[in-house]
C-alpha positions, 0 to 999 in steps of 0.5 A, a space after each residue: 720526710 724532709 721539709 715542704 717548701 712553697 715558692 712563687 715564680 713567673 713562668 710560661 704555661 701552655 695556653 688553656 684556651 687553645 691547649 697549645 694549638 695556637 688557633 681559636 677553637 676549630 680554626 686549624 685547617 690543612 695547609 694549602 701550600 703543602 696539602 697537609 704533608 708539612 713538606 714541599 717537594 720540588 723535582 727537576 728533570 733533565 739528564 737525571 731527576 733532581 728532587 729537593 724536599 724542604 720544610 713547608 715555610 707556611 706551616 713550619 712542617 706541621 701540615 696545618 695553618 691557623 685561620 684565626 689565632 687564639 686571642 688569649 695567647 695571641 697565637 704563641 701557644 703559651 701565656 705568662 703566669 705567676 704560679 706557686 709551686 710546692 715541693 719537698 726538700 729531703 732530710 739531709 739536703 745541703 747547699 748546692 744540691 739540685 731538686 728536679 720538679 717534673 712538669 713545672 718548668 717553662 713551656 716551650 713556644 715551639 713545642 708547647 710542653 712544660 719542661 722540668 723545673 730545677 731548684 738549686 738549694 742554698 741552706 742557711 747556716 744554723 745557729 747551733 749546729 755546724 755541718 761537715 759533709 754528712 756529719 752534724 756537730 754541736 758544741 757543748 761546754 763541760 767542766 774541767 772536772 767532767 773532762 778529767 774524771 768523767 760524768 754525764 753531760 745533760 741538755 745537749 741540743 739534738 735534732 730531735 730534742 735534748 739528750 745526755 751523754 756519758 763522758 768516760 
């Protein structure tokens, strides 16, 4: 099962008022410079025809221009917010491991889509247990008699409660 963790972080998110279009409601029109194609085509002829195709500088290749920018995001597509993100840390996770959380990363101003959030784990040392690779160790003092003759060691702390072991 693992452990549920909640973190609060500042991030950019797609604007809810314009859904990332950058325009106030209904204020997107076909670009008059490229006629909605997103490209400018220039042709020169002489002995041969020379054709140059470039991205429209007015609409940046989208084919649409904004008559009035969105007031909430000021035409940037994204807004800055403080968000709480809840995610699961799997059992056995260790320091240095990375957890990917889909769609909770920064939203791009160019594309307007939220990316993934990557969380790098830093596990605090436990006061009782030590870890070596995938193995977990615990120290338990036993008497010299138990070590020489064997017996039972009780109240050994475990991950799911105390247990006893037989000493040969």
